[in-house]
C-alpha positions in Angstrom: 135.8 75.6 170.6 135.9 78.5 168.1 138.8 79.0 165.8 140.0 82.2 164.1 137.9 82.6 161.0 139.3 82.8 157.5 139.1 86.1 155.7 139.1 87.1 152.1 139.8 90.8 151.9 137.3 92.6 154.1 135.1 89.6 154.3 134.9 86.7 156.7 134.6 83.2 155.4 132.3 80.5 156.9 130.9 82.7 159.6 128.0 81.3 161.6 127.0 82.8 164.9 124.8 79.9 165.9 127.7 77.4 165.4 130.4 77.7 168.1 133.1 76.3 165.7 132.3 79.0 163.1 131.9 82.0 165.5 134.9 83.9 166.9 133.7 85.4 170.2 136.8 87.6 170.5 136.3 89.1 167.0 132.7 89.7 167.7 133.3 91.7 170.9 136.3 93.5 169.4 134.0 94.6 166.6 131.4 95.7 169.1 134.0 97.8 170.9 135.2 99.6 167.8 131.8 100.2 166.3 130.4 101.4 169.7 133.1 104.0 170.0 132.4 105.2 166.5 128.7 105.2 167.1 129.2 107.4 170.2 131.0 109.9 168.0 128.1 109.7 165.6 125.7 110.7 168.3 128.1 113.5 169.4 128.0 114.9 165.9 124.2 114.3 165.6 123.4 116.2 168.8 126.2 118.8 168.6 123.6 121.4 167.3 121.4 120.7 170.4 124.3 121.9 172.6 125.0 125.0 170.6 121.6 126.2 169.3 120.1 127.2 172.7 123.0 129.6 173.2 123.2 131.2 169.7 121.3 134.3 170.6 123.4 134.8 173.8 126.4 134.7 171.5 125.1 137.6 169.4 122.9 135.8 166.8 119.4 137.1 166.4 117.1 134.2 165.6 113.5 133.9 166.5 112.2 131.0 168.7 110.6 129.4 165.6 113.9 129.6 163.7 115.7 127.9 166.6 113.1 125.1 166.9 113.4 124.5 163.1 117.2 124.5 163.3 117.2 122.0 166.2 114.7 119.8 164.3 116.8 119.6 161.1 119.3 116.9 162.3 116.3 114.7 163.0 114.9 115.2 159.5 118.3 114.4 157.8 119.0 111.6 160.3 115.8 109.8 159.5 116.3 110.2 155.7 119.9 109.1 155.9 119.1 106.0 158.0 117.1 104.7 155.0 120.4 104.9 153.1 122.6 103.4 155.8 120.2 100.5 156.5 121.1 98.9 153.1 124.9 99.4 153.4 126.0 96.5 155.7 125.3 93.7 153.1 126.6 95.9 150.2 129.9 97.3 151.4 130.4 95.5 154.7 131.1 96.6 158.3 134.7 97.7 157.7 134.1 100.2 154.9 130.8 101.4 156.3 132.2 102.3 159.8 135.5 103.8 158.5 133.8 106.0 155.9 131.0 107.0 158.2 133.4 108.1 160.9 135.4 110.3 158.4 132.1 111.9 157.2 131.5 113.2 160.7 134.2 115.7 160.1 131.8 117.7 157.8 129.4 118.9 160.5 131.9 119.0 163.3 134.3 121.3 161.4 131.4 123.4 160.0 129.9 124.1 163.4 133.4 124.7 164.9 134.0 127.6 162.5 130.5 129.0 162.0 129.6 129.3 165.7 132.2 132.1 166.0 130.5 134.3 163.3 127.2 135.9 164.3 126.8 137.2 160.8 126.6 133.8 159.2 123.3 133.5 157.2 120.6 131.3 158.6 120.6 128.9 155.7 124.3 128.0 156.3 123.5 126.9 159.9 120.5 125.0 158.6 122.8 123.2 156.1 125.2 122.3 159.0 122.2 121.1 161.1 121.3 118.9 158.1 124.8 117.5 157.8 124.8 116.6 161.5 122.2 114.0 160.5 125.0 111.9 159.1 125.7 110.9 162.7 122.0 109.9 163.1 121.8 108.1 159.8 124.7 105.8 160.8 122.7 104.1 163.6 120.6 101.9 161.3 123.7 100.6 159.5 125.6 100.0 162.7 122.8 98.2 164.5 122.1 95.9 161.5 125.8 95.2 161.2 126.2 94.3 164.8 123.3 91.8 164.7 125.4 89.8 162.1 128.2 89.3 164.6 126.2 87.7 167.6 124.0 84.7 168.1 120.3 85.4 168.9 120.8 84.6 172.6 123.3 87.5 173.0 121.8 90.0 170.5 119.7 91.8 173.2 122.8 92.4 175.3 125.1 93.3 172.4 122.7 95.6 170.7 121.7 97.2 174.0 125.3 97.9 174.9 126.1 99.4 171.5 123.0 101.5 171.3 123.1 102.5 175.0 126.7 103.6 175.0 126.2 105.2 171.6 123.3 107.1 173.1 125.7 108.4 175.8 127.1 110.5 173.0 124.1 112.8 173.4 124.9 113.4 177.1 128.6 113.6 176.4 128.3 116.5 174.0 125.8 118.3 176.1 127.7 117.7 179.4 131.2 118.6 178.1 130.2 121.7 176.1 129.8 124.1 179.1 133.3 123.0 180.3 135.0 123.0 176.9 133.9 126.5 176.0 135.3 128.0 179.3 139.0 128.1 178.4 141.1 129.1 175.4 141.5 126.5 172.8 141.7 126.9 169.0 142.2 130.6 169.8 143.0 131.4 166.2 139.2 131.7 165.8 139.1 134.2 168.6 136.7 134.3 171.5 133.0 135.3 172.0 131.1 137.2 174.6 128.1 135.3 175.9 125.5 137.6 177.4 122.8 136.1 179.7 119.8 138.0 181.2 120.8 140.0 184.3 124.4 138.7 184.3 127.8 140.2 183.2 129.1 139.1 179.8 131.3 135.9 179.9 134.1 135.2 177.6 133.8 131.8 175.9 135.4 129.8 173.1 132.4 128.0 171.6 134.5 126.6 168.7 136.0 124.2 171.3 132.6 122.4 171.6 133.1 121.0 168.1 136.7 121.1 167.1 137.9 119.1 170.1 136.4 116.0 168.5 138.3 116.3 165.1 141.5 114.4 166.1 139.4 111.7 167.9 137.3 111.2 164.8 140.4 110.7 162.7 142.0 108.2 165.1 138.8 106.1 165.4 138.5 106.0 161.6 142.0 104.6 161.3 141.3 102.1 164.2 138.1 100.9 162.5 139.9 100.3 159.2 142.7 98.3 160.9 140.5 96.1 163.2 137.2 95.5 161.5 136.1 92.8 159.1 132.7 92.2 157.4 130.2 89.4 157.6 128.9 88.2 154.2 125.1 88.4 154.1 123.5 87.7 150.8 120.8 90.3 150.4 120.2 92.5 147.4 118.5 95.8 148.0 115.3 94.3 146.5 115.5 91.4 148.9 116.1 93.6 151.9 112.9 95.5 151.1 110.7 92.4 151.4 110.4 93.3 155.0 107.6 95.6 154.1 105.4 92.6 153.3 105.6 91.5 156.9 103.0 93.2 159.2 105.4 93.0 162.2 107.7 95.5 160.4 105.0 98.1 160.7 104.0 97.2 164.3 107.6 97.3 165.5 108.1 100.6 163.6 105.2 102.1 165.6 106.7 100.8 168.9 110.2 102.1 168.2 108.8 105.5 167.3 107.3 105.5 170.8 110.6 104.7 172.4 113.6 106.0 170.4 111.5 108.7 168.7 110.7 110.1 172.1 114.3 109.7 173.3 115.9 111.4 170.3 113.1 114.0 170.0 113.3 115.2 173.6 117.1 115.0 173.6 117.2 117.6 170.7 114.5 119.9 172.1 114.9 119.6 175.9 117.1 122.7 176.3 114.9 124.9 174.1 111.7 123.7 175.7 113.2 124.4 179.2 114.3 127.9 178.1 110.9 128.8 176.6 108.9 127.5 179.5 111.0 128.3 182.6 114.0 130.2 181.3 115.0 133.5 179.8 112.9 133.0 176.6 109.6 133.2 178.5 108.5 136.9 178.4 106.3 136.3 181.5 109.5 135.6 183.5 112.1 137.9 181.8 111.6 141.2 180.2 114.1 142.5 177.7 117.3 140.8 176.5 121.0 140.7 177.3 122.6 142.0 180.5 119.9 144.7 180.9 117.0 142.2 181.0 114.7 142.3 184.0 113.5 139.4 186.1 109.8 139.8 186.6 109.4 137.3 189.4 111.5 138.2 192.4 113.2 135.2 194.1 113.0 132.9 191.1 116.3 131.5 189.8 116.3 131.1 186.1 117.6 127.6 185.2 120.5 127.4 182.7 119.5 124.6 180.2 123.1 123.5 179.6 123.2 122.4 183.3 120.3 120.1 182.9 119.8 118.9 179.3 122.5 116.2 179.5 120.6 114.4 182.4 117.7 113.2 180.1 119.9 111.4 177.5 122.1 110.1 180.4 119.1 108.5 182.1 117.7 107.1 178.8 121.0 105.7 177.6 121.8 104.2 181.0 118.4 102.5 181.1 119.0 101.0 177.7 122.2 99.4 178.9 120.9 98.3 182.3 117.8 96.6 181.0 119.3 94.9 177.9 120.4 91.8 179.9 116.9 91.6 181.5 115.4 91.5 178.0 117.6 88.6 177.1 116.4 86.7 180.2 112.7 87.7 180.3 112.0 88.6 176.6 111.5 92.0 175.1 107.7 92.2 174.9 107.0 92.4 178.6 109.5 95.3 178.9 108.1 97.1 175.9 104.8 96.9 177.7 106.4 98.3 180.9 107.9 101.1 178.8 104.6 102.0 177.2 102.7 102.2 180.5 105.6 104.1 182.2 105.7 106.6 179.3 102.0 107.2 179.5 102.1 107.8 183.3 105.2 110.1 182.9 103.6 112.2 180.2 100.4 112.6 182.3 102.5 113.6 185.3 104.5 116.2 183.2 101.5 117.9 181.4 100.5 120.3 184.2 104.0 121.7 184.3 103.9 122.7 180.6 101.8 125.7 181.6 104.1 127.6 184.0 102.4 129.2 187.0 104.0 132.7 187.2 102.0 133.9 190.1 105.0 133.5 192.5 108.5 132.3 192.6 107.5 129.3 194.7 104.8 128.3 192.2 107.2 128.7 189.3 110.0 126.8 191.0 107.6 124.0 191.9 106.4 123.8 188.3 110.0 123.6 187.1 110.8 120.8 189.5 107.8 118.8 188.2 108.8 119.5 184.6 112.3 118.3 185.2 111.4 115.1 187.1 108.6 114.3 184.5 111.1 114.7 181.7 113.6 112.4 183.4 110.9 109.7 183.9 110.0 110.0 180.2 113.7 109.4 179.3 113.9 106.5 181.7 111.0 104.6 180.2 112.0 105.4 176.6 115.4 103.9 177.4 113.8 100.7 178.7 111.7 100.5 175.5 114.8 101.1 173.3 116.4 98.0 174.9 113.3 95.8 174.7 112.3 96.5 171.1 115.8 95.7 169.9 115.5 92.3 171.7 112.2 91.7 170.0 113.2 92.3 166.4 115.9 89.5 166.1 113.4 87.1 167.8 110.5 88.0 165.5 112.3 88.1 162.1 114.7 85.7 160.4 118.3 86.8 160.4 118.4 88.3 156.9 115.2 90.3 157.6 116.1 91.3 161.2 119.0 93.6 160.1 116.7 95.3 157.6 113.9 95.8 160.1 116.3 97.2 162.7 117.6 99.6 160.1 114.1 100.6 158.9 112.6 101.1 162.4 115.7 103.1 163.4 115.3 105.2 160.3 111.7 106.2 161.0 112.2 106.8 164.7 115.2 109.0 163.9 112.6 111.6 162.7 111.9 112.2 166.4 113.9 115.4 166.7 112.2 116.7 163.5 108.7 115.8 164.6 109.2 117.2 168.1 110.6 120.4 166.6 107.7 120.8 164.2 105.1 119.8 166.8 106.4 122.3 169.4 106.5 125.0 166.7 103.0 124.4 165.4 101.1 123.8 168.7 101.4 124.3 172.4 103.6 121.9 174.4 100.5 120.8 176.3 98.6 119.8 173.1 101.7 118.0 171.8 102.1 116.0 175.0 98.5 115.0 175.0 98.9 113.6 171.5 102.0 111.7 172.9 99.9 110.2 175.7 97.3 109.0 173.1 100.0 107.5 171.0 101.4 105.6 174.1 97.9 104.1 174.6 97.9 102.9 171.0 101.4 101.3 171.5 100.4 99.6 174.8 97.5 98.0 173.0 99.7 96.8 170.1 102.3 95.4 172.4 99.8 93.5 174.5 97.8 92.0 171.7 100.5 91.1 169.3 103.5 90.3 171.5 103.0 90.2 175.3 99.7 88.4 176.1 99.3 84.7 176.6 98.7 83.2 173.2 100.1 86.2 171.3 100.8 85.7 167.6 104.5 86.6 168.0 105.7 86.2 171.6 109.1 87.9 171.9 
């Protein structure tokens, strides 16, 4: 029977998750609730640019395809870099301060995008700076995950981490799903309205500042909530001690596996809309000639897909899979599901590759290619979500408690470069070449998982 733990300031006293008498289940789940809501807002801020950038030129901006890819990639670069910072924060400043301050910092990119999206004359570097600041939301993930692992026993960490990461990942879908609705009516009208011009369609009046500014009061409320409710688990680990994880070979193997799963999820979440527009939408000159309302559709009978109506589906599927499969990883172990994830990703990528070269010979051929592209992408998101759940089950099983938090933070940091790597890759090479490289990487990860973790007699069954 657990009793309410003593506290000393922010910090809990005599906290032991493996001892029922020193573990407060209610406090653990309340902590999970608050931090998960905050993490969802972090993902909203991190992927807010992905909901805005594909529409910038339709709002009167004049960026090249390369500039847009780089802008969409920037939150991934900063998110990965900042995760290295956040991974060491839980033992140093504790959960309470970390979550409260992180939530407040989200105001920087959210307010910035809310104001700048209304000004087509804003210089490119300022939007790149805001894209970089959006990475604060991505950086937080490594600290939040490490912190949550301190509040739950090993037997429940797969479920707890899966719920937090999965619901947090829903922030990607949330911002991409709500944006088309939020911009459709007058709110924050002191910033005026904008005319959105799509090829072959009449201009539409929108209020794009809504897509960002609506989250400002929510962020403030959640920051106050976090400060009131949260406490911190004392974990003795200096920064030097936390970095001893790099002497353990499993840190590097698990980093490679999490790049395959979360790197794919985050990378495609950021680039899905742009990729769709450039392959099957208004940005493909073989489909649309010209720009704005006077643009000409070159293939009669083909309906140009609007990326904002589809891009939320991928993150939704991936986040849902992470939540749904987390309890299964607690029951069956994570390694077998990481293996399933790798095989599924390989098959999904191979299925998608033919659709990356659109057949513009007819409307039917083009529509068929788009359908294959969409379903292939959703399958990739599905299996990346499964792998996100399973790898987070593996890490607390492979590493001791002090190291597990650091490994979760480190692997999260490196995988957060996904949006940056995908953006750079799709800028420097064709989508087909990039996906072929992805298929080869999946083969490598399947081999690592089988040999090190999943086979009978594996060195680290998990």
